[in-house]
PAZAPA-4460 file (N, C-alpha, C; in steps of 0.05 Angstrom, whole numbers, plus 32768, in hexadecimal, padded with zeros to 4 digits):
% residues 153
    n_x    n_y    n_z   ca_x   ca_y   ca_z    c_x    c_y    c_z   seq   type   mol
   74D3   7E57   848A   74CB   7E6D   8482   74C8   7E83   8499     1      M     A
   74D1   7E98   8494   74D1   7EB0   84A8   74B3   7EB8   84AA     2      A     A
   74AE   7EBD   84C5   748F   7EC7   84C7   7491   7EE4   84C5     3      S     A
   747C   7EEF   84BA   7478   7F0C   84B3   7474   7F1D   84D1     4      A     A
   7488   7F2D   84D9   7480   7F3F   84EF   7465   7F50   84EA     5      C     A
   7456   7F55   8500   743E   7F6A   84F9   744B   7F82   84F4     6      P     A
   743F   7F94   84EA   744A   7FAF   84E3   744C   7FBF   84FD     7      P     A
   745E   7FCE   8505   7461   7FDC   851B   744C   7FF3   851C     8      E     A
   7442   7FF7   8534   7430   8012   8538   743C   802A   8536     9      A     A
   7436   803A   852B   743F   8055   8525   743F   8066   853D    10      S     A
   7453   806F   8547   7459   807B   8564   7455   8099   8560    11      T     A
   7451   80A2   8549   744C   80C3   8543   7430   80C8   8545    12      Q     A
   7428   80DC   8554   740C   80E4   8555   73FD   80EA   853F    13      P     A
   73E8   80E5   8535   73D6   80EA   8520   73CC   810A   8522    14      T     A
   73CF   8112   850D   73C2   812F   8509   73A1   812D   8509    15      L     A
   7393   8140   8519   7376   813B   8519   736A   8147   8503    16      P     A
   7354   8139   84FD   7343   8140   84E6   7325   8140   84F1    17      S     A
   7315   8155   84E4   72FB   8156   84E8   72F5   8162   8502    18      G     A
   72DF   815E   8515   72DC   816A   852D   72F3   8166   8543    19      P     A
   7302   814E   8541   7318   814E   8552   732C   8164   8551    20      A     A
   732C   8176   853D   733D   818F   853D   733A   819D   8556    21      V     A
   731D   819D   855D   7314   81B9   8572   731C   81A7   858E    22      F     A
   7326   818D   8590   7328   8180   85A8   7346   817C   85B0    23      K     A
   7356   8180   859C   7372   817B   859B   7384   8194   859D    24      T     A
   7395   8195   85B1   73AA   81A9   85B8   73BE   81A3   85A3    25      V     A
   73CB   81B1   8594   73C6   81CD   8592   73B3   81DE   857E    26      P     A
   73AA   81C8   8570   7397   81CC   8557   737D   81DB   8566    27      Y     A
   7373   81D6   857A   735D   81EB   858A   7365   8201   858B    28      A     A
   737D   820A   858A   7383   822A   858F   7379   8236   8573    29      F     A
   737A   822C   855B   7373   823A   8542   7357   824A   8542    30      I     A
   733F   823F   854C   7328   824E   854B   732F   8266   8561    31      L     A
   7337   8267   8577   733B   827D   8588   734B   8290   857E    32      P     A
   7361   8289   856D   7370   829A   855E   7362   82A6   854A    33      E     A
   7352   829B   853C   7340   82A9   8528   7330   82BB   8535    34      I     A
   7322   82B7   854A   730C   82C7   8557   7318   82DD   8562    35      L     A
   7331   82DB   8571   733E   82F2   857E   734C   8305   8568    36      C     A
   7355   82F7   8556   735F   8308   853C   7348   831A   852C    37      G     A
   7336   8310   852B   731D   831B   851E   7315   8334   8530    38      T     A
   7314   832D   8547   7310   8343   855F   7322   835C   855B    39      W     A
   7340   8354   8553   7352   8369   8552   7349   8379   853C    40      V     A
   7342   836A   8525   7340   8377   850B   7327   838A   850B    41      W     A
   7310   8383   851A   72F6   838E   851D   72FC   83A7   852D    42      I     A
   7309   83A2   8542   730A   83BD   8558   731C   83D2   8548    43      L     A
   7332   83CC   853D   7341   83DC   8532   7332   83EC   851B    44      V     A
   7324   83DD   850E   7316   83E9   84F8   72FD   83FD   84FD    45      A     A
   72F4   83FC   8516   72E2   8409   8525   72ED   8423   852C    46      A     A
   7308   8424   8532   7313   8440   8539   7316   8451   8524    47      T     A
   7319   846C   8529   7326   847C   8512   733F   8479   850E    48      S     A
   7349   8469   8505   7366   8463   84FD   7377   847C   8501    49      V     A
   7382   847F   8515   7392   8498   8518   73B1   8493   850E    50      S     A
   73B9   8480   850A   73D8   8479   8503   73D1   8462   84EE    51      A     A
   73CB   8469   84D2   73C6   8456   84C0   73DE   8444   84BC    52      P     A
   73F6   844E   84BB   740C   8439   84B6   740D   8426   84CC    53      L     A
   740C   842D   84E9   740C   841B   84F8   73F5   8405   84F9    54      L     A
   73DD   8414   84FB   73C7   8402   84FE   73BB   83F1   84E5    55      Q     A
   73C8   8401   84CB   73C8   83EF   84B4   73D4   83D2   84B8    56      G     A
   73F1   83D3   84C4   73F8   83BC   84C9   73EC   83A8   84DC    57      W     A
   73DB   83B4   84F0   73CD   83A1   84FF   73B6   8394   84F1    58      V     A
   73AA   83A5   84E4   7394   8398   84D4   739C   8387   84BF    59      M     A
   73B2   838A   84B0   73BF   8376   849E   73C7   835C   84AA    60      Y     A
   73D3   835D   84C2   73DB   8343   84D1   73C3   833B   84DA    61      V     A
   73B2   8343   84E6   7398   8339   84EF   7385   832B   84DF    62      S     A
   7381   833A   84C7   7371   832F   84B1   7380   8315   849E    63      L     A
   739A   831E   849A   73A5   8304   848D   73A6   82ED   849E    64      S     A
   73B4   82EE   84B7   73B2   82DC   84CC   7398   82CC   84CB    65      S     A
   7381   82DB   84CE   736B   82CD   84D0   7361   82BC   84B9    66      C     A
   7369   82C7   84A1   7366   82BA   8489   7373   82A0   8486    67      L     A
   738E   82A1   848B   739C   828C   8484   7397   8278   849E    68      I     A
   7394   8281   84B7   738E   826C   84CC   736F   8261   84C6    69      S     A
   735F   826F   84B9   7342   825F   84AD   734C   824B   849E    70      L     A
   735A   8251   8489   7362   823C   8476   7371   8222   8484    71      L     A
   737D   822A   8493   738E   8215   84A1   737B   8201   84B4    72      L     A
   7366   820E   84C0   7354   8201   84D0   7343   81F0   84BD    73      L     A
   733A   81FC   84A6   732A   81EC   8493   7335   81D6   8485    74      L     A
   7350   81D9   8480   7362   81C2   8478   7367   81AB   848C    75      S     A
   7369   81AE   84A6   7363   819C   84BC   7350   8190   84C0    76      Y     A
   7336   819F   84BC   731A   8198   84BF   7319   8181   84AA    77      I     A
   7320   818B   8492   7318   8175   847A   732C   815E   8476    78      F     A
   7342   8161   8483   735B   814D   8482   736A   8151   846C    79      G     A
   7370   8167   8463   7384   816F   844B   73A2   8161   8456    80      F     A
   73A5   8160   846E   73C1   815B   8473   73C8   813C   8472    81      H     A
   73B6   812F   8472   73B7   8113   846C   73CE   8105   8480    82      R     A
   73CB   810F   8496   73E1   810A   84AE   7400   810C   84A6    83      N     A
   7403   811F   8492   7420   8120   848F   742E   8136   84A1    84      S     A
   7449   812A   84A9   745A   8137   84BA   745F   8152   84B3    85      E     A
   7460   815A   8499   7464   8172   8490   7451   8189   8496    86      N     A
   7437   817E   849C   7428   8190   84A7   742B   819E   84C3    87      W     A
   7438   818F   84D3   7440   8196   84EC   7456   81AC   84EC    88      K     A
   7467   81A8   84DB   747D   81BE   84D3   7471   81D7   84C7    89      V     A
   7460   81D2   84B5   7452   81E8   84AB   743F   81F7   84BE    90      L     A
   742F   81E9   84CF   7422   81F9   84E6   7433   8203   84F8    91      D     A
   7449   81FA   8500   745D   8202   8512   7468   8219   8509    92      S     A
   7472   821D   84F0   747E   8235   84E1   746A   8249   84E0    93      L     A
   7452   8240   84D7   743D   8257   84D0   7438   8265   84ED    94      Y     A
   7431   8256   84FE   742B   8262   851C   7441   826F   8524    95      H     A
   7459   826A   8524   7471   8277   8531   7475   8293   8520    96      G     A
   7475   8293   8507   7477   82AB   84FB   7461   82BF   84FF    97      T     A
   7448   82B5   84FE   7430   82C4   8507   7430   82D1   8522    98      T     A
   743F   82BE   8534   743E   82CD   8551   7452   82E5   8550    99      A     A
   7468   82E2   8540   747A   82F8   853E   746A   830F   8535   100      I     A
   7463   830B   851D   744F   831E   850C   743D   832D   8520   101      L     A
   742E   831C   8529   7415   8327   853E   7422   8338   8559   102      Y     A
   743B   832D   8560   7446   833D   8578   744F   8358   856F   103      M     A
   745B   835B   8553   745E   8377   8547   7444   8389   854A   104      S     A
   7432   8378   853C   7419   8388   853B   7409   838E   8554   105      A     A
   740C   837F   8567   7402   8382   8583   7413   839F   8592   106      A     A
   742B   839C   858F   7439   83B4   8596   7435   83CA   8589   107      V     A
   7430   83CB   8570   742A   83E4   8563   7409   83F1   8568   108      L     A
   73F9   83D8   856F   73DE   83E0   8575   73E0   83EE   8594   109      Q     A
   73EF   83E5   859F   73F9   83F0   85BF   7401   840B   85BC   110      A     A
   7411   8412   85A7   741F   842C   85A5   7403   843F   859A   111      N     A
   73F5   8436   8589   73DE   8444   8581   73C8   844A   8595   112      A     A
   73C5   8433   85AA   73B5   8439   85C0   73BD   8450   85D1   113      T     A
   73D9   844D   85D2   73E4   8466   85E7   73E3   8482   85D8   114      I     A
   73E7   8485   85C0   73E4   849C   85AE   73C8   84A3   85AF   115      N     A
   73B5   848E   85B2   7393   8499   85B1   738C   84A3   85CD   116      S     A
   739C   849E   85DF   7397   84A5   85F9   7394   84C3   85FB   117      E     A
   73AB   84CF   85EE   73A9   84EA   85F4   73A0   84FB   85DC   118      F     A
   738D   84F1   85C9   7384   84FD   85B2   736B   850A   85BF   119      S     A
   7361   851C   85AF   734D   8529   85B3   732F   851D   85AC   120      S     A
   7332   8500   859B   731D   84F2   8593   730E   84E7   85AE   121      N     A
   72F6   84DA   85A7   72E8   84D0   85B7   72F5   84B9   85CF   122      S     A
   72EE   84BA   85E6   72FA   849E   85F6   72F5   8485   85E9   123      P     A
   72DC   8486   85D8   72D9   846C   85CD   72EF   8462   85BB   124      L     A
   72FA   8471   85AD   7311   8468   85A1   732A   845C   85AE   125      Y     A
   7332   846B   85C9   7341   845D   85D9   733A   8445   85E6   126      Y     A
   7321   843E   85E9   731B   8429   85F6   7317   8414   85DB   127      Q     A
   7313   8417   85C5   7311   8406   85AF   732E   83FE   85AA   128      L     A
   733F   8412   85AB   735D   8407   85A4   736A   83F9   85BE   129      N     A
   7360   83FD   85D7   736D   83EE   85EC   7361   83D4   85EB   130      S     A
   7346   83CE   85DF   733C   83B3   85DC   7349   83A4   85C7   131      A     A
   7351   83B5   85B1   735D   83A9   859B   737E   83A1   85A1   132      A     A
   7388   83AD   85B6   739F   83A9   85BF   73A1   8390   85D0   133      S     A
   7392   838E   85E0   738A   8377   85F2   7383   835D   85E0   134      F     A
   7376   835D   85CD   736F   8346   85BD   7387   833F   85A8   135      F     A
   73A0   8354   85A6   73B0   8351   8594   73C3   833E   85A6   136      A     A
   73C5   8347   85BD   73D9   8339   85CC   73D3   831D   85D9   137      F     A
   73B9   831A   85DA   73A9   82FE   85DE   73AE   82EE   85C4   138      I     A
   73A9   82FB   85AE   73AE   82EA   8593   73CD   82E1   8590   139      T     A
   73DB   82F2   859A   73F9   82ED   859A   7400   82D6   85AC   140      T     A
   73F5   82DA   85C1   73FA   82C3   85D7   73F2   82A7   85CA   141      F     A
   73D8   82A8   85BF   73CE   828E   85AF   73DD   8283   859D   142      L     A
   73EA   8293   858C   73FC   828D   8573   7413   8281   8581   143      Y     A
   741D   828A   8593   7437   8280   85A2   7433   8267   85AD   144      I     A
   741C   8261   85BE   7416   824A   85C7   7411   8233   85B1   145      L     A
   7405   8239   859E   73FE   8224   8589   741C   821E   857C   146      H     A
   742D   8230   8577   7446   8229   856C   7454   8218   857F   147      A     A
   7456   821C   8596   746A   8210   85A5   745C   81F6   85AF   148      F     A
   7446   81F5   85AF   743A   81DF   85B9   7437   81C5   85A0   149      S     A
   743E   81D1   8588   743F   81C1   8571   745E   81B9   8570   150      I     A
   7471   81C7   857A   748C   81C2   8578   7491   81AD   858D   151      Y     A
   7486   81AF   85A4   748B   8197   85BB   7478   8185   85B9   152      Y     A
   7468   8182   85A6   7455   8169   85A5   7466   814F   85A0   153      Q     A
***
């Protein structure tokens, strides 16, 4: 009679659940993405939106990305992924796509900042637009880091 071989240990890494999400790269990037994206939305909303079409896109990208990232974070915390490899693909595609969208929003926000520099509005609006541009580029960088670190994991 042949002896049964012990089951092989899985070589693929497990996806984090619960508090381990905040300690594991790249999943630890999700909370800073949400916070920086929230700052973009708040700072743009605090200005007198001088270019509604441009800054409307910035606000749409930042708000929708924050909400979807929050849902993704909650799904990781509560373990909805059930350690499925498909979640890594979904996560990578989402963060890669969002990085591209955020890059377009950051460039449009930088354009709005340049335009607000020469307007007769208060210098406060220029400073708010500058801060929004800064956070938009930081958020873009975080989304890029997240997408690539999932890909190379």
